[in-house]
LUMNU-94762 format. One record per residue (C-alpha): z, x, y; residue in one letter. Coordinates in steps of 0.05 Angstrom, whole numbers, padded with zeros to 5 digits, always signed. Example, Ala and Ser with C-alpha at 12.3 -4.5 7.8 and 13.67 -1.06 7.14 Angstrom:
<vexmis>
+00156+00246-00090a/+00143+00273-00021s/
</vexmis>
This chain:
<vexmis>
+02015+02497+02114s/+01995+02487+02186v/+02052+02438+02194v/+02104+02488+02170r/+02075+02542+02215d/+02071+02498+02276w/+02136+02457+02266a/+02110+02405+02317p/+02157+02365+02360a/+02107+02307+02354r/+02055+02298+02299l/+02002+02244+02295l/+01967+02230+02229e/+01903+02190+02236l/+01875+02150+02177a/+01941+02155+02141c/+01923+02103+02088g/+01980+02088+02040t/+02016+02153+02055g/+01986+02207+02010r/+02002+02258+02064l/+02052+02217+02106t/+02104+02212+02051i/+02107+02287+02036p/+02109+02302+02112l/+02167+02253+02120a/+02204+02284+02061r/+02197+02353+02091l/+02223+02330+02158g/+02188+02387+02193i/+02159+02346+02250a/+02209+02322+02302g/+02170+02256+02308e/+02117+02232+02260l/+02068+02177+02278v/+02021+02150+02224a/+01960+02107+02243l/+01910+02069+02201d/+01862+02010+02213s/+01878+01977+02145s/+01938+01931+02148r/+01943+01926+02071p/+01946+02002+02068f/+02000+02003+02121l/+02040+01950+02085e/+02039+01993+02023r/+02059+02054+02064l/+02118+02016+02094l/+02141+01994+02024d/+02138+02066+02001r/+02177+02091+02061l/+02230+02038+02050l/+02234+02056+01976g/+02251+02128+01994e/+02294+02111+02055s/+02245+02147+02099l/+02228+02089+02146e/+02267+02119+02204t/+02226+02183+02201r/+02157+02152+02212v/+02129+02106+02265e/+02073+02066+02232v/+02017+02041+02278v/+01957+01996+02265a/+01894+02017+02302g/+01826+02051+02301e/+01823+02126+02305m/+01766+02121+02356q/+01818+02093+02405a/+01888+02105+02378p/+01938+02058+02411p/+01991+02112+02418v/+02020+02152+02476v/+02014+02228+02476g/+02024+02284+02480p/+02025+02309+02408f/+02032+02381+02387d/+01992+02370+02324l/+01942+02316+02303v/+01919+02313+02231a/+01858+02277+02203i/+01863+02289+02128p/+01823+02274+02065f/+01752+02271+02093n/+01769+02214+02141s/+01726+02240+02197l/+01666+02230+02151a/+01678+02155+02150y/+01658+02151+02223l/+01584+02144+02209t/+01559+02137+02281s/+01557+02194+02331l/+01588+02149+02384a/+01649+02137+02339d/+01656+02210+02321r/+01655+02230+02395r/+01703+02174+02414a/+01753+02196+02362c/+01751+02270+02381l/+01754+02256+02455r/+01814+02210+02444a/+01849+02264+02404v/+01833+02315+02458r/+01867+02270+02509g/+01929+02263+02465l/+01941+02337+02453l/+01998+02374+02487a/+01981+02440+02521p/+01968+02489+02464g/+01965+02432+02414g/+01922+02433+02351r/+01878+02386+02312l/+01876+02400+02236a/+01825+02365+02192f/+01790+02372+02126d/+01721+02349+02105l/+01678+02354+02043v/+01625+02408+02052q/+01554+02389+02031p/+01534+02400+01958r/+01460+02411+01965y/+01446+02400+01891d/+01480+02332+01895f/+01443+02314+01959l/+01377+02332+01926a/+01393+02284+01869e/+01414+02230+01919a/+01345+02225+01951v/+01306+02210+01888v/+01286+02139+01871s/+01334+02134+01812c/+01396+02178+01825p/+01442+02195+01767p/+01507+02161+01750v/+01568+02206+01748r/+01637+02192+01719v/+01693+02223+01759d/+01754+02189+01729a/+01770+02168+01658d/+01844+02163+01641h/+01901+02117+01623a/+01952+02088+01673a/+02009+02065+01628p/+02056+02051+01687d/+02007+01998+01710h/+01993+01969+01641g/+01924+02002+01639v/+01898+02030+01573k/+01836+02061+01605r/+01811+02068+01676f/+01739+02090+01686v/+01706+02104+01753r/+01632+02121+01759s/+01589+02128+01821y/+01518+02134+01845t/+01500+02168+01911d/+01441+02153+01956r/+01428+02197+02017y/+01394+02178+02082d/+01366+02244+02109v/+01352+02216+02179a/+01424+02195+02192t/+01459+02244+02144q/+01494+02184+02113t/+01513+02184+02040l/+01524+02116+02008r/+01568+02121+01946s/+01567+02060+01901t/+01631+02062+01860n/+01640+02023+01796r/+01708+02012+01765y/+01723+01989+01693e/+01796+01974+01680i/+01819+01961+01608f/+01888+01930+01606y/+01938+01935+01550d/+01936+01859+01541d/+01861+01860+01527g/+01835+01841+01595r/+01776+01880+01624v/+01764+01882+01699e/+01700+01905+01732h/+01696+01923+01806r/+01642+01951+01851i/+01648+01979+01922a/+01603+02016+01970d/+01628+02072+02014l/+01586+02104+02070d/+01604+02173+02096w/+01573+02224+02141h/+01552+02292+02115i/+01570+02348+02164y/+01533+02414+02166f/+01569+02475+02194p/+01532+02485+02260d/+01532+02410+02273e/+01608+02409+02264l/+01618+02467+02311e/+01574+02435+02364l/+01607+02367+02357l/+01675+02397+02370f/+01650+02439+02427e/+01619+02378+02460s/+01685+02341+02456c/+01727+02396+02489g/+01750+02435+02427f/+01744+02505+02399e/+01752+02517+02325v/+01806+02571+02319v/+01820+02574+02244e/+01773+02563+02185r/+01796+02557+02113y/+01756+02538+02052g/+01811+02513+02006d/+01883+02488+02007y/+01909+02557+01991a/+01881+02578+02059r/+01827+02621+02029g/+01772+02641+02079p/+01718+02590+02093w/+01646+02608+02074s/+01580+02574+02063a/+01599+02569+01989a/+01665+02533+02002s/+01673+02461+01977r/+01713+02438+02037r/+01722+02451+02111y/+01796+02460+02125l/+01792+02476+02199w/+01840+02478+02258v/+01817+02466+02330a/+01848+02472+02398g/+01828+02451+02468a/+01774+02496+02497s/
</vexmis>
């Protein structure tokens, strides 16, 4: 991984959520100092509980704040924005604010590592029709939580003018005790195209220095499902 290769003295993870990446990083103990930031206090409370449960609380500084203006003090040798989180900044002003803030927090020679979902043109074509299809992307049991069956389906609608995809997610939760719970939630995210991504980073003082297309660090191409890129100050 980039973290193992870089062995940063200070690492900042933006949009850390409940610790999907933070916990493994803390377990590895590769970074000299690990700071994890998110804007959701419930997520951060869950992260703190998980850190305490594994006696990792002394390895991570948990910070509440927006990644457009992180309330932290640099410099950092490595900043990570994992799991498509840059896509949830749906305005150009917010995307620029975030990247310029990161640029100001980087140590000399520091790196920004991020991953994003690459456009699926067949899915986007479906998302602009008047009645887009419904897809099921999860259907499983969760016995540890007393759930006999958990089903998640979604419908996407795409705004071509703003490159915003609105995913309407529906959840059906069938509990062991017979209860059935239905939830619905909308999620808006920005679709990045390759040249746009390059130009955005260039305009914010970055140069993309490594491009991978999967988590095994295979080469990135137009056919890749993800951008797994690393940028440094230009």
